[in-house]
Residue frames as a rotation matrix with the C-alpha (Angstrom) as fourth column:
UNK 1
0.662 -0.527 -0.533 91.16
-0.713 -0.661 -0.233 123.41
-0.229 0.534 -0.814 108.00
UNK 2
-0.352 -0.812 0.466 93.41
-0.699 0.559 0.445 120.39
-0.622 -0.170 -0.764 108.51
UNK 3
-0.054 0.389 0.920 90.96
0.321 0.879 -0.353 118.04
-0.946 0.276 -0.172 106.84
UNK 4
0.909 0.350 -0.228 90.57
-0.062 -0.427 -0.902 120.32
-0.413 0.834 -0.366 103.83
UNK 5
0.234 -0.897 -0.375 94.37
-0.957 -0.281 0.076 120.35
-0.173 0.341 -0.924 103.39
UNK 6
-0.447 -0.307 0.840 94.49
-0.257 0.944 0.208 116.55
-0.857 -0.123 -0.500 103.75
UNK 7
0.453 0.704 0.548 91.88
0.334 0.436 -0.836 116.15
-0.827 0.561 -0.038 101.18
UNK 8
0.823 -0.212 -0.527 93.74
-0.535 -0.603 -0.592 118.49
-0.192 0.769 -0.609 98.66
UNK 9
-0.164 -0.986 0.015 96.98
-0.933 0.160 0.322 116.72
-0.320 0.038 -0.947 99.11
UNK 10
-0.360 0.111 0.926 95.38
-0.027 0.991 -0.129 113.26
-0.933 -0.071 -0.353 98.79
UNK 11
0.729 0.673 0.123 93.61
0.132 0.037 -0.990 114.23
-0.671 0.739 -0.062 95.65
UNK 12
0.585 -0.606 -0.539 96.81
-0.808 -0.490 -0.326 115.52
-0.067 0.627 -0.776 94.13
UNK 13
-0.512 -0.738 0.440 98.65
-0.682 0.660 0.315 112.32
-0.522 -0.139 -0.841 95.04
UNK 14
0.042 0.624 0.780 95.76
0.183 0.763 -0.620 110.22
-0.982 0.169 -0.082 93.70
UNK 15
0.899 0.318 -0.301 95.82
-0.191 -0.335 -0.923 112.06
-0.394 0.887 -0.240 90.36
UNK 16
0.107 -0.949 -0.296 99.62
-0.969 -0.166 0.183 111.43
-0.223 0.267 -0.937 90.09
UNK 17
-0.816 -0.399 0.418 99.14
-0.345 0.917 0.202 107.64
-0.463 0.020 -0.886 90.04
UNK 18
-0.352 0.731 -0.585 96.88
-0.737 0.170 0.655 105.42
0.578 0.661 0.479 87.88
UNK 19
-0.392 0.341 0.854 94.36
-0.652 0.552 -0.520 103.33
-0.649 -0.761 0.006 89.77
UNK 20
-0.699 0.100 0.708 92.54
0.313 0.933 0.177 100.29
-0.643 0.345 -0.683 88.43
UNK 21
0.418 0.908 -0.023 89.67
0.454 -0.231 -0.861 102.27
-0.787 0.349 -0.509 86.91
UNK 22
0.510 -0.326 -0.796 92.07
-0.645 -0.758 -0.102 104.54
-0.570 0.565 -0.596 84.94
UNK 23
-0.632 -0.761 0.149 94.23
-0.477 0.533 0.698 101.58
-0.611 0.370 -0.700 83.87
UNK 24
-0.299 0.618 0.727 91.15
0.583 0.721 -0.374 99.73
-0.755 0.313 -0.576 82.61
UNK 25
0.713 0.551 -0.433 90.07
0.071 -0.671 -0.738 102.87
-0.697 0.496 -0.518 80.70
UNK 26
0.055 -0.819 -0.572 93.53
-0.784 -0.390 0.483 103.11
-0.619 0.422 -0.663 79.14
UNK 27
-0.748 -0.301 0.591 93.32
0.036 0.871 0.490 99.50
-0.662 0.388 -0.641 77.89
UNK 28
0.209 0.900 0.383 89.92
0.653 0.163 -0.740 100.18
-0.728 0.405 -0.554 76.36
UNK 29
0.676 0.020 -0.737 91.26
-0.328 -0.887 -0.325 103.30
-0.660 0.462 -0.593 74.65
UNK 30
-0.413 -0.900 -0.139 94.34
-0.662 0.192 0.725 101.43
-0.626 0.392 -0.675 73.33
UNK 31
-0.515 0.288 0.807 92.13
0.444 0.895 -0.036 98.58
-0.733 0.340 -0.589 71.99
UNK 32
0.565 0.819 -0.102 89.82
0.420 -0.392 -0.818 101.11
-0.710 0.419 -0.565 70.25
UNK 33
0.395 -0.489 -0.778 92.68
-0.658 -0.741 0.131 102.91
-0.641 0.460 -0.615 68.71
UNK 34
-0.690 -0.666 0.284 94.26
-0.319 0.631 0.707 99.71
-0.650 0.397 -0.648 67.44
UNK 35
-0.135 0.731 0.669 90.82
0.672 0.564 -0.480 98.58
-0.728 0.385 -0.567 66.00
UNK 36
0.758 0.503 -0.416 90.57
0.174 -0.770 -0.614 101.92
-0.629 0.393 -0.671 64.24
UNK 37
0.509 -0.657 0.556 94.04
0.843 0.249 -0.477 101.67
0.175 0.711 0.681 62.83
UNK 38
0.658 -0.207 0.724 95.18
-0.141 -0.978 -0.151 104.77
0.739 -0.003 -0.673 64.76
UNK 39
-0.468 -0.817 -0.335 98.18
0.303 0.208 -0.930 105.21
0.830 -0.537 0.150 67.11
UNK 40
0.547 0.560 -0.622 97.26
0.745 0.012 0.667 105.34
0.381 -0.828 -0.411 70.79
UNK 41
0.199 -0.415 0.888 98.13
-0.012 -0.907 -0.422 108.78
0.980 0.073 -0.186 72.10
UNK 42
-0.682 -0.498 -0.535 98.13
0.462 0.273 -0.844 107.73
0.566 -0.823 0.044 75.79
UNK 43
-0.862 0.430 -0.269 95.14
0.005 -0.523 -0.852 109.82
-0.508 -0.736 0.448 76.92
UNK 44
-0.736 0.672 0.081 91.56
0.216 0.119 0.969 108.79
0.642 0.731 -0.233 75.81
UNK 45
-0.244 0.790 0.563 88.07
-0.650 -0.564 0.509 109.32
0.720 -0.242 0.651 76.94
UNK 46
0.649 0.468 -0.600 87.78
0.049 0.761 0.647 106.05
0.760 -0.449 0.471 78.89
UNK 47
-0.229 -0.784 -0.577 90.96
0.826 0.157 -0.541 106.74
0.515 -0.601 0.611 80.81
UNK 48
-0.774 0.050 0.631 89.62
-0.220 -0.956 -0.195 110.22
0.593 -0.290 0.751 81.76
UNK 49
0.283 0.948 0.147 86.37
-0.566 0.042 0.823 108.67
0.774 -0.316 0.548 82.93
UNK 50
0.445 -0.210 -0.871 88.17
0.553 0.829 0.083 106.07
0.704 -0.519 0.485 85.00
UNK 51
-0.660 -0.751 0.020 90.30
0.507 -0.465 -0.725 108.87
0.554 -0.469 0.688 86.59
UNK 52
-0.468 0.598 0.651 87.13
-0.599 -0.756 0.264 110.86
0.650 -0.266 0.712 87.44
UNK 53
0.528 0.709 -0.467 85.49
-0.137 0.614 0.777 107.77
0.838 -0.347 0.422 89.01
UNK 54
0.020 -0.657 -0.753 88.54
0.796 0.467 -0.386 107.21
0.605 -0.592 0.533 91.16
UNK 55
-0.863 -0.309 0.400 88.63
0.076 -0.862 -0.501 110.81
0.500 -0.402 0.767 92.31
UNK 56
-0.070 0.942 0.329 84.88
-0.655 -0.292 0.697 110.69
0.752 -0.167 0.637 93.10
UNK 57
0.576 0.231 -0.784 85.28
0.268 0.852 0.449 107.46
0.772 -0.469 0.429 95.14
UNK 58
-0.410 -0.808 -0.423 88.21
0.752 -0.037 -0.659 108.92
0.517 -0.587 0.623 97.02
UNK 59
-0.742 0.165 0.650 86.30
-0.275 -0.959 -0.071 112.12
0.612 -0.232 0.756 97.77
UNK 60
0.353 0.936 -0.003 83.33
-0.480 0.183 0.858 110.20
0.803 -0.302 0.514 99.04
UNK 61
0.412 -0.294 -0.863 85.51
0.677 0.732 0.074 108.02
0.610 -0.614 0.500 101.29
UNK 62
-0.722 -0.689 0.052 87.30
0.495 -0.568 -0.657 111.14
0.482 -0.449 0.752 102.62
UNK 63
-0.391 0.678 0.623 84.01
-0.570 -0.710 0.414 112.83
0.722 -0.193 0.664 103.32
UNK 64
0.613 0.608 -0.505 82.71
-0.009 0.643 0.765 109.73
0.790 -0.465 0.399 105.24
UNK 65
-0.076 -0.718 -0.692 85.86
0.841 0.327 -0.431 109.79
0.536 -0.614 0.579 107.37
UNK 66
-0.827 -0.147 0.543 85.40
-0.034 -0.951 -0.309 113.45
0.562 -0.274 0.781 108.17
UNK 67
0.146 0.948 0.283 81.73
-0.559 -0.157 0.814 112.77
0.816 -0.277 0.507 109.15
UNK 68
0.585 0.123 -0.801 82.73
0.473 0.751 0.461 109.94
0.658 -0.649 0.381 111.56
UNK 69
-0.495 -0.821 -0.285 85.47
0.740 -0.227 -0.633 112.07
0.455 -0.524 0.720 113.14
UNK 70
-0.631 0.328 0.703 83.04
-0.350 -0.929 0.119 114.91
0.692 -0.170 0.701 113.77
UNK 71
0.415 0.902 -0.119 80.59
-0.315 0.265 0.911 112.63
0.854 -0.340 0.394 115.59
UNK 72
0.044 -0.496 -0.867 83.18
0.697 0.637 -0.329 111.54
0.716 -0.590 0.374 118.12
């Protein structure tokens, strides 16, 4: 129960800040918008993909920590 709560809180904190994958995606979206002559809205497909990658990486690392703790 405690580990599930920790995971939920950690994922919510992670989604509140931009990590390197999400920042790189935002830069790609901004460059694509400028090349197309459109204003950058601040939320594009590459940014969402970067955010999803970061959440997946975090979830995998949290699961591996839980597995190690259970084996002790």
